[in-house]
C-alpha positions as CSV (number, residue, x, y, z in Angstrom):
1,M,0.0,0.0,0.0
2,K,1.3,3.4,-0.9
3,L,1.4,6.2,1.6
4,W,1.1,9.8,0.6
5,H,1.9,13.1,2.3
6,T,-0.7,15.7,1.1
7,S,-0.7,19.5,1.4
8,G,-3.7,21.5,2.5
9,L,-6.0,23.1,-0.1
10,K,-4.3,26.0,-1.9
11,T,-6.0,28.7,-4.0
12,L,-4.5,29.2,-7.5
13,R,-7.4,31.4,-8.7
14,Q,-10.2,32.9,-6.6
15,A,-13.6,32.8,-8.2
16,A,-13.8,35.6,-10.8
17,E,-15.5,36.3,-14.1
18,L,-13.5,35.2,-17.1
19,T,-12.3,37.5,-19.8
20,N,-11.6,36.9,-23.6
21,D,-7.8,37.2,-22.9
22,W,-5.5,34.9,-21.1
23,V,-5.2,35.9,-17.4
24,A,-2.6,34.3,-15.2
25,S,-3.2,33.3,-11.6
26,N,-0.8,34.0,-8.8
27,P,2.0,31.4,-8.6
28,V,1.9,28.7,-5.8
29,V,5.0,26.9,-4.5
30,C,4.9,23.2,-5.2
31,K,8.5,22.3,-4.5
32,G,9.0,18.9,-3.1
33,F,5.7,17.5,-4.3
34,G,5.3,15.0,-7.1
35,Q,1.7,15.4,-8.1
36,A,-1.0,18.1,-8.0
37,S,-4.8,17.6,-8.0
38,L,-6.3,20.8,-9.5
39,L,-9.9,21.3,-8.6
40,V,-11.7,23.5,-11.2
41,D,-15.1,25.1,-10.2
42,L,-16.7,26.6,-13.4
43,A,-19.9,28.4,-14.2
44,L,-20.0,29.1,-17.9
45,G,-22.7,31.7,-17.9
46,S,-23.1,32.9,-21.5
47,L,-19.7,31.6,-22.6
48,T,-19.3,29.0,-25.3
49,E,-16.3,27.5,-23.6
50,A,-13.6,28.1,-21.0
51,R,-10.0,27.3,-21.5
52,L,-7.3,26.6,-19.0
53,K,-3.5,26.2,-19.3
54,I,-1.3,24.9,-16.6
55,Q,2.2,26.4,-16.3
56,F,5.3,25.5,-14.4
57,S,8.4,27.5,-13.3
58,P,11.7,26.7,-11.8
59,D,12.2,30.3,-10.5
60,G,8.7,32.0,-10.3
61,E,9.6,34.2,-13.3
62,N,10.0,32.1,-16.4
63,W,6.9,30.0,-17.2
64,Y,6.5,26.9,-19.3
65,D,3.2,25.4,-20.5
66,E,2.1,21.9,-19.7
67,T,2.8,19.7,-22.7
68,D,1.3,16.5,-24.0
69,D,4.2,13.9,-24.1
70,N,2.1,11.6,-26.2
71,T,1.9,14.1,-29.1
72,A,4.7,14.5,-31.7
73,G,6.3,17.8,-31.1
74,H,5.1,18.0,-27.5
75,S,2.1,20.3,-28.1
76,A,1.0,22.7,-25.3
77,I,-2.2,21.5,-23.6
78,E,-5.3,23.7,-23.4
79,H,-8.0,22.2,-21.2
80,V,-11.3,23.1,-22.8
81,F,-14.6,23.0,-20.8
82,T,-17.9,23.3,-22.6
83,A,-20.2,22.8,-19.6
84,S,-20.5,24.3,-16.1
85,G,-19.3,21.9,-13.4
86,R,-16.6,20.8,-11.1
87,Y,-13.6,19.1,-12.6
88,R,-10.4,17.5,-11.3
89,L,-7.1,17.5,-13.3
90,L,-4.2,15.4,-12.1
91,V,-0.8,16.8,-13.0
92,K,2.8,15.6,-12.5
93,L,5.1,18.1,-10.9
94,A,8.9,18.6,-11.4
95,D,9.3,22.4,-10.8
96,Q,9.1,24.8,-7.8
97,Y,6.0,26.8,-8.9
98,I,2.7,26.2,-10.6
99,R,0.0,28.6,-11.9
100,V,-2.9,28.6,-14.3
101,Q,-3.9,30.8,-17.1
102,A,-7.6,31.0,-18.0
103,M,-9.8,32.6,-20.6
104,G,-13.4,32.5,-21.9
105,V,-14.7,32.2,-25.4
106,G,-17.8,34.2,-26.1
107,T,-19.8,36.5,-23.9
108,T,-18.4,36.4,-20.4
109,T,-21.5,37.5,-18.6
110,G,-22.3,35.3,-15.7
111,S,-19.1,33.3,-15.9
112,S,-17.0,32.4,-12.9
113,L,-13.9,30.2,-12.6
114,A,-12.0,29.2,-9.4
115,V,-9.1,26.8,-9.3
116,Y,-7.7,25.1,-6.2
117,A,-4.9,22.6,-5.7
118,T,-3.7,20.0,-3.3
119,F,-0.2,18.6,-3.7
120,R,1.1,15.2,-2.7
121,V,4.3,13.2,-2.6
122,E,4.7,9.5,-2.0
123,A,6.1,8.7,1.4
């Protein structure tokens, strides 16, 4: 049986209306952890879809997009949501900081997005 040490709940993005441009969250320290569970709480309102990018940084200044290692060329991943709801994204960690960037597509009226995270490492 695997044992895990888990962090408390961290806020990456407080609930706020989305815009039609990418907006970055504040960075959160994830040093020493191997996995993040991102909890996405989304109300689309009048939006057609919401998009989310996960970014990592070794120093808190230079940011790198999450990539799909199964795609030739390692394409950057954009998580696309077309319905309101609560979603969980599991992410491998190897850097000191994590943040998200979010945007909406369409009319942003009534939209809201919050993103929280817990971090864990195998004991």
